[in-house]
C-alpha positions in Angstrom: 0.5 38.6 -53.9 3.1 36.6 -55.3 2.9 33.0 -53.5 6.1 32.0 -54.6 9.8 31.6 -52.3 10.2 34.9 -53.4 9.1 38.5 -52.5 6.4 39.6 -54.4 4.1 42.7 -55.1 0.7 42.2 -53.1 -2.8 42.8 -55.7 -5.9 43.0 -54.4 -8.1 39.4 -54.3 -11.0 41.1 -56.7 -12.9 37.4 -55.7 -14.1 36.0 -52.3 -13.0 32.5 -53.3 -9.6 34.2 -55.1 -9.0 35.8 -51.2 -10.1 32.7 -49.7 -7.3 30.6 -51.7 -4.3 33.0 -51.0 -5.6 32.4 -47.6 -5.7 28.8 -47.3 -2.0 29.1 -49.5 -0.5 31.0 -46.6 -1.4 28.1 -43.9 -0.3 25.6 -46.3 -3.2 24.0 -46.7 -2.5 22.6 -50.3 -5.5 21.5 -51.7 -8.1 23.7 -50.0 -6.2 26.1 -51.8 -6.4 24.9 -55.1 -9.8 24.0 -54.5 -10.8 27.6 -54.2 -8.4 28.4 -56.9 -9.8 26.5 -59.6 -13.5 27.9 -58.2 -12.6 31.3 -58.7 -12.8 33.9 -61.3 -11.3 37.1 -62.6 -11.1 39.3 -65.6 -7.7 41.1 -64.8 -4.6 39.1 -66.0 -2.9 40.7 -63.3 -5.4 39.2 -60.9 -5.2 36.2 -63.3 -1.2 35.7 -63.1 -1.6 35.3 -59.1 -3.9 32.9 -59.2 -2.2 30.8 -61.8 0.3 31.0 -59.7 -1.9 29.8 -56.5 -2.8 26.9 -59.2 1.3 26.3 -59.4 2.1 26.3 -56.2 -0.9 24.1 -54.7 -0.6 21.4 -57.6 3.5 21.7 -56.7 2.6 20.4 -53.4 0.5 17.8 -53.7 2.4 16.5 -56.1 0.6 16.9 -59.5 3.5 17.9 -61.5 2.3 18.6 -64.9 -0.7 20.6 -63.6 1.5 22.5 -62.0 3.6 22.7 -65.5 0.6 23.6 -67.1 -0.8 26.7 -64.4 3.2 27.7 -64.4 3.5 27.9 -68.1 0.2 30.1 -68.0 1.2 32.3 -65.3 4.8 32.8 -67.6 2.5 34.1 -71.0 0.5 36.4 -68.6 3.7 37.9 -66.8 5.3 38.1 -70.4 2.5 39.8 -72.2 2.1 42.7 -69.5 6.0 43.2 -69.2 6.0 42.2 -65.8 9.9 40.8 -66.7 10.4 39.5 -63.0 7.2 37.3 -62.6 7.9 35.6 -66.5 11.6 35.3 -65.7 11.0 33.5 -62.2 7.9 31.5 -63.4 10.6 30.3 -66.0 13.0 29.4 -63.6 10.5 26.9 -61.9 9.1 25.7 -65.0 13.4 24.3 -65.3 13.0 23.0 -62.3 9.3 21.2 -62.9 10.9 19.7 -66.5 13.9 18.3 -65.0 11.4 17.0 -62.1 9.9 14.9 -64.9 13.5 13.5 -65.9 13.1 16.4 -69.3 16.6 18.7 -69.1 16.3 19.6 -72.2 12.7 21.2 -71.5 14.1 22.6 -68.6 17.0 23.9 -69.8 15.5 25.9 -72.2 13.2 27.6 -70.0 16.6 28.6 -67.5 17.9 29.7 -70.4 14.8 32.0 -71.1 15.0 33.0 -67.5 18.5 33.8 -67.9 17.2 36.4 -71.0 14.3 38.1 -68.8 15.9 38.3 -65.3 19.9 39.2 -65.8 19.7 42.9 -66.4 17.5 43.1 -63.5 20.4 41.8 -60.9 19.3 43.2 -57.7 15.9 41.4 -57.5 14.7 38.4 -55.3 14.3 36.8 -58.9 17.5 37.0 -60.1 18.5 35.0 -56.8 16.3 31.9 -57.4 17.7 32.2 -61.1 21.4 32.1 -59.4 20.7 29.1 -57.3 19.5 27.4 -60.2 22.9 28.3 -62.4 24.5 26.7 -59.0 22.9 23.4 -59.9 23.7 24.0 -63.4 27.3 24.4 -62.9 27.7 22.1 -60.0 25.9 18.8 -61.8 28.6 19.9 -64.5 31.8 19.3 -62.6 32.3 23.2 -62.6 32.3 23.8 -59.0 34.5 26.7 -58.9 31.7 28.3 -61.3 29.3 26.9 -58.7 30.7 28.4 -56.2 31.0 31.6 -57.5 27.1 31.9 -57.9 26.4 30.6 -54.4 28.5 33.3 -52.9 26.4 36.2 -54.8 23.3 34.4 -54.4 24.0 34.4 -50.2 25.4 37.9 -50.7 22.0 39.1 -52.3 20.2 37.3 -50.2 21.0 39.0 -47.1 20.9 42.5 -49.1 17.2 41.6 -49.8 16.7 40.5 -45.6 15.4 37.0 -47.4 16.2 34.5 -45.1 14.7 31.6 -47.3 17.0 32.4 -50.4 20.2 32.3 -47.6 18.8 29.5 -46.9 19.1 27.7 -50.3 22.1 29.0 -50.7 23.8 27.6 -47.6 22.9 24.7 -48.7 23.6 24.7 -52.5 27.3 25.8 -51.5 27.8 23.1 -49.1 26.8 20.3 -51.3 29.5 22.1 -53.9 32.1 22.2 -51.5 31.4 18.7 -50.7 31.7 17.4 -54.4 34.8 19.3 -54.5 36.2 16.8 -51.7 35.9 20.4 -48.4 33.8 18.2 -46.7 33.4 19.8 -43.1 33.1 23.0 -44.7 30.5 21.7 -46.9 28.4 19.6 -44.1 29.4 23.0 -41.6 27.2 24.9 -44.1 24.6 22.6 -44.5 24.1 22.7 -40.6 24.0 26.3 -40.0 20.9 26.2 -43.5 19.3 23.5 -41.3 19.7 25.6 -38.5 17.5 28.4 -39.4 15.5 25.3 -40.8 14.7 24.3 -37.1 14.0 27.3 -35.8 11.0 27.5 -38.1 12.5 30.8 -39.9 11.7 29.4 -43.5 8.6 29.4 -45.2 7.8 25.2 -46.6 9.8 25.2 -49.5 12.9 26.2 -48.3 12.2 24.0 -45.0 12.0 21.0 -47.6 15.2 21.7 -49.6 17.2 22.2 -47.0 16.1 19.2 -45.0 16.4 16.9 -48.0 19.8 18.6 -48.8 21.5 17.6 -45.8 20.0 14.1 -45.4 21.3 13.2 -48.9 24.6 14.8 -48.1 24.7 12.9 -45.1 24.2 9.8 -47.1 26.7 10.8 -49.6 29.5 10.7 -47.7 28.7 8.3 -44.9 28.0 10.9 -41.8 25.8 8.9 -39.6 26.3 10.9 -36.8 25.6 14.0 -38.2 22.5 12.2 -39.8 21.1 10.3 -36.9 20.9 13.9 -35.0 18.5 15.6 -37.8 17.1 12.3 -39.1 13.6 12.7 -36.1 13.5 16.4 -36.5 13.1 15.3 -39.9 10.7 12.5 -40.0 8.8 14.7 -37.3 8.3 18.0 -40.2 7.0 14.7 -42.3 4.4 14.4 -40.6 3.6 17.5 -40.4 3.4 17.9 -44.7 1.7 14.2 -45.6 1.1 15.3 -49.2 3.7 17.4 -50.2 6.3 16.3 -52.3 9.5 16.6 -50.0 8.5 14.3 -47.3 8.5 12.1 -50.3 12.3 12.9 -51.4 13.5 13.1 -47.6 11.6 9.2 -47.3 14.0 7.9 -49.8 17.0 9.1 -48.5 16.1 8.6 -45.3 15.3 4.4 -46.3 19.2 4.4 -47.1 20.3 5.8 -44.2 18.0 3.1 -42.1 19.5 0.3 -44.7 22.6 1.2 -43.6 21.4 1.4 -39.7 21.1 -2.5 -40.3 17.2 -1.7 -39.9 16.0 -3.2 -44.0 12.7 -3.6 -43.2 11.7 -0.3 -41.8 14.0 1.0 -45.1 12.0 -0.8 -47.2 9.0 0.3 -45.7 10.2 4.1 -45.6 11.8 3.7 -49.4 8.2 1.8 -51.1 5.9 5.7 -49.5 8.7 7.7 -50.8 8.0 6.4 -54.2 4.6 6.0 -54.4 4.7 9.4 -52.8 6.4 10.5 -55.7 5.0 8.6 -58.7 3.5 11.7 -59.7 6.1 14.4 -59.0 10.1 13.7 -58.8 10.8 11.0 -61.3 14.8 10.9 -60.7 14.0 10.2 -57.0 11.8 7.7 -57.7 14.2 5.8 -59.7 16.6 6.6 -56.9 13.8 4.8 -54.3 12.7 1.8 -56.7 17.1 0.9 -56.9 16.8 2.2 -52.6 14.2 -1.3 -52.3 16.1 -3.3 -54.9 18.2 -3.3 -53.3 17.0 -4.1 -49.2 15.5 -6.8 -50.9 18.7 -8.3 -52.4 19.8 -7.9 -49.5 17.0 -9.4 -47.4 16.6 -12.4 -49.8 13.8 -11.4 -51.7 15.5 -11.7 -55.4 12.2 -11.7 -56.8 10.5 -8.2 -55.2 14.3 -7.2 -56.0 13.6 -8.1 -59.8 10.9 -6.3 -59.6 12.1 -2.7 -58.5 15.3 -2.8 -60.3 12.6 -3.1 -63.4 10.9 0.0 -61.7 14.1 1.8 -61.4 15.4 0.7 -65.3 12.2 2.0 -66.8 12.2 5.4 -64.6 16.2 5.5 -65.6 16.6 4.3 -68.7 19.3 1.7 -67.8 19.7 -1.2 -65.2 21.6 0.2 -61.8 24.7 -1.4 -60.2 22.0 -3.3 -57.6 21.2 -4.9 -60.2 24.4 -6.5 -61.5 25.1 -7.7 -57.7 20.8 -9.1 -58.2 22.7 -10.9 -61.0 25.8 -11.7 -59.2 23.8 -13.4 -56.0 21.5 -15.0 -58.8 25.5 -16.9 -59.8 24.7 -15.1 -63.6 28.5 -13.6 -63.6 28.8 -12.7 -66.8 25.5 -10.0 -67.3 26.8 -8.9 -63.4 29.3 -8.0 -65.4 28.2 -6.3 -68.5 25.9 -4.3 -65.8 28.5 -3.0 -63.7 30.4 -2.2 -66.9 28.2 0.2 -68.3 28.0 1.9 -64.6 31.1 2.3 -64.1 32.0 3.9 -67.7 29.3 6.7 -66.5 32.0 9.9 -66.4 29.1 12.0 -65.9 28.7 10.4 -62.1 30.5 12.7 -59.5 33.7 10.8 -57.8 31.6 10.2 -54.7 29.1 8.4 -56.6 31.3 6.5 -58.3 32.4 5.6 -54.6 29.0 3.6 -54.7 28.9 1.9 -57.4 33.1 1.0 -57.0 32.7 -1.8 -54.1 30.1 -4.1 -56.6 32.6 -3.6 -59.2 35.4 -5.0 -56.9 33.3 -7.6 -56.4 31.9 -8.9 -59.3 35.3 -8.3 -61.2 36.6 -10.8 -58.5 34.3 -13.6 -59.1 34.5 -13.1 -63.1 38.4 -13.8 -62.7 39.4 -10.2 -63.9 41.8 -9.7 -61.2 43.6 -6.8 -63.5 40.3 -4.5 -63.2 39.7 -5.3 -59.4 43.0 -3.8 -59.1 42.2 -0.7 -60.8 38.7 -0.3 -59.3 40.4 -0.6 -56.0 42.7 2.1 -56.8 40.3 4.7 -57.7 38.2 3.6 -54.7 41.6 4.4 -52.4 42.0 7.2 -54.3 38.9 8.6 -53.5 38.6 7.7 -50.0 42.7 9.9 -49.7 40.8 12.5 -51.1 37.7 12.7 -49.0 39.1 11.3 -46.3 35.8 9.9 -45.1 35.3 7.1 -42.7 32.5 4.8 -44.6 34.5 5.2 -47.8 37.8 4.2 -45.8 36.2 1.1 -44.4 34.8 0.2 -48.0 38.2 0.9 -49.7 39.6 -1.6 -47.0 36.8 -4.3 -47.4 37.5 -4.1 -51.5 41.3 -4.2 -51.4 41.1 -7.4 -48.7 38.9 -9.2 -50.7 41.1 -8.4 -53.9 44.2 -10.1 -51.7 42.2 -13.3 -51.2 41.0 -13.3 -54.4 45.2 -13.1 -55.6 46.2 -15.8 -53.0 47.2 -13.8 -49.8 45.7 -14.5 -47.3 48.0 -13.5 -45.1 48.2 -9.9 -46.0 44.2 -10.2 -46.4 43.6 -10.7 -43.0 45.2 -7.7 -41.8 43.5 -5.5 -44.2 40.1 -7.4 -43.5 40.3 -6.0 -39.6 40.6 -2.4 -40.3 37.7 -3.0 -42.3 35.7 -4.4 -39.8 36.9 -2.6 -37.7 35.8 0.2 -39.3 32.5 -0.8 -39.9 32.1 -1.7 -36.5 32.9 1.8 -35.6 30.7 3.1 -37.7 27.9 0.9 -36.7 26.9 -0.6 -40.2 25.7 -4.0 -39.3 25.6 -5.9 -43.0 28.6 -4.7 -43.8 30.2 -5.6 -40.9 29.1 -9.0 -41.9 30.5 -9.3 -44.9 33.9 -8.1 -43.6 33.5 -11.1 -41.1 32.3 -13.6 -43.9 35.7 -12.2 -46.2 38.0 -11.8 -42.6 36.5 -15.7 -42.4 37.6 -17.4 -46.2 40.6 -15.4 -45.4 41.6 -16.7 -42.2 40.5 -20.7 -43.4 42.8 -20.3 -46.0 45.4 -18.9 -44.2 45.2 -22.1 -41.9 43.5 -21.0 -38.8 40.4 -23.4 -38.9 39.6 -22.2 -35.4 39.6 -18.5 -36.4 37.4 -18.7 -39.5 35.3 -20.8 -37.7 34.1 -18.5 -34.8 34.3 -15.4 -37.7 31.7 -17.7 -39.7 29.7 -17.9 -37.2 29.3 -14.1 -36.2 29.0 -13.0 -39.5 26.0 -15.7 -40.1 24.4 -14.2 -36.7 24.7 -10.7 -37.4 23.2 -11.4 -40.9 20.2 -13.1 -39.0 19.8 -10.2 -36.6 18.8 -8.2 -39.3 16.4 -9.9 -41.1 19.1 -11.0 -44.0 18.7 -14.5 -43.5 19.1 -15.8 -47.1 22.9 -13.9 -47.0 23.4 -15.9 -43.0 22.6 -19.0 -45.0 24.8 -18.1 -47.9 27.4 -17.7 -45.0 27.3 -21.7 -44.6 27.9 -22.4 -48.2 30.8 -20.4 -47.4 32.4 -22.6 -44.8 31.4 -25.4 -46.1 33.5 -24.9 -49.3 36.2 -25.9 -48.0 38.9 -27.0 -50.5 42.3 -29.7 -50.0 45.1 -28.3 -48.4 44.0 -24.9 -47.7 44.2 -23.8 -51.6 42.3 -21.0 -51.7 39.7 -20.8 -54.9 42.1 -18.9 -57.4 45.1 -21.7 -56.2 42.0 -24.5 -57.1 41.9 -23.1 -60.2 46.1 -22.3 -61.2 46.5 -25.8 -59.8 43.7 -27.1 -62.3 45.0 -25.7 -65.2 48.6 -27.2 -64.8 47.6 -30.5 -64.1 46.3 -29.7 -67.9 49.6 -28.8 -69.6 49.3 -24.7 -68.7 52.0 -23.2 -68.9 52.3 -20.2 -66.4 51.9 -17.4 -69.5 48.7 -19.6 -71.1 47.5 -19.4 -67.2 47.8 -15.9 -67.1 46.0 -14.9 -69.9 43.5 -17.1 -69.4 42.7 -15.7 -65.8 43.6 -12.2 -66.8 46.5 -12.0 -64.5 50.1 -11.5 -64.7 52.9 -14.0 -65.3 54.4 -12.8 -61.8 51.1 -13.6 -59.8 51.0 -16.7 -61.3 54.4 -18.0 -61.0 53.7 -16.8 -56.7 50.2 -18.3 -56.8 52.5 -22.2 -57.5 54.7 -21.5 -54.8 52.0 -21.2 -52.9 50.3 -24.0 -53.6 53.6 -25.9 -54.4 54.4 -25.5 -50.3 50.7 -26.0 -49.5 50.1 -29.3 -50.4 53.5 -30.7 -50.0 55.0 -30.9 -53.4 58.1 -29.9 -55.4 57.2 -30.2 -59.1 54.3 -29.6 -61.9 54.2 -33.4 -62.2 53.6 -33.4 -58.5 50.9 -30.9 -58.7 49.5 -32.5 -61.4 49.0 -35.8 -59.2 47.4 -34.6 -56.4 45.5 -32.1 -58.5 43.6 -35.6 -60.0 43.5 -37.5 -56.8 41.7 -34.8 -55.0 39.6 -34.7 -58.4 40.0 -30.6 -59.0 40.6 -30.7 -62.5 36.9 -30.3 -63.2 37.1 -26.9 -62.1 39.0 -25.7 -64.4 37.9 -23.0 -66.6 
């Protein structure tokens, strides 16, 4: 008997407690298995190796990862001393994964190297297939997509030749995730669907089932395929209820919370993410960090800044650095310089995949605009649009359109911004993402106001306010009121007020461009728009207007 994801050799259990432990294992009764295996004893090294594997497996499923590691390490040592390279090799593979779960990648990589030494010369066994699946992950994480796909296809072929449905499903999900990150989104999702079908049919063991479920939910979150996620989410929730103490439901809950948040179910999203973090605290640390970051962003959107601060601090403690959600919180708190510093660090992380960067860039655009750095904002918008074009994902296109609309508005181009923002709003409506839809309405309202469409602005502000309130984002709804009240004389935009204030202080176009990080051409365009709106034709006339309306105090 070898209770892992691979087919092993059956060992006769001489101890009744150990035999009962194995029976509990086959029933997925992890707590009973753990207790019985701890109570058993044997003088046979081969049986002891199997007992250590039982202990490791049941500890893993109940979230006791450090205990799992110790039992797995002991199983490795015994198997290696017996010359059982397959058992030792697969134990080394699992130790690689366990240490990665505990955010110890260097230790994990050392175990993976040991697994290669033991299994590379034995390429036709199930244990080697388990190794190949980790080679997929390594290559994928390093951005070596072709290499990762080659490993994935080898793993799938080997799994089929061995008749292992579990390993075939794991290979399908691994291939699917690589294809998505390479830009072949539909083919990748289809591969994940195929793996998911095997899970739904009940043909997979608990590990492979959890792996496939969570991978699909994560992929749907990554590409914004909310319709596909909706088809599978209820099945995932039912599975999680049947395995309340397992590590995978905790991971799935974190991903499901993100999807709930997108759907506007902010209160339920917070509960799901918080529960996931509690289930994973002794297990999967990277997902705990992701979970607390999600909790922080949900609380930020709900207006609970103190709660968001606490959640983001927990995420930063595990990650070793603040996340982009913290930058948006700082922006909401009016701490623009700090927000800029944090988001610069997030954008500078070149290890993130393009899809991961696409989640950061909208925040980077918003913060750059708030800090007056329109050139950097333009770079971020351009990159976001390029990623949206490369992956052809509806959610990314909506994000890119909203970012472009923000930038056009900041550049003093409200009419072009209106057209772009109407398109962004339509896309968010089709995706049924209410928070982003309300956000798009707010920015659209500001553009309509700056373009002189007072009635349209009033209507858009009201719709945004109602939508934020409907999903519980009451503080954001109040923010809409504040945005609506920030009317400026002559229909001037916020950027135009900044330019006018500097003109009134005698600054040249070149000096203004340098101060506001704009091109001289953009400053000239702003001045032309300002002259038209306030009905003057000279800089002296503009200066008089600025002092008359007390705009000079708003200069930088």
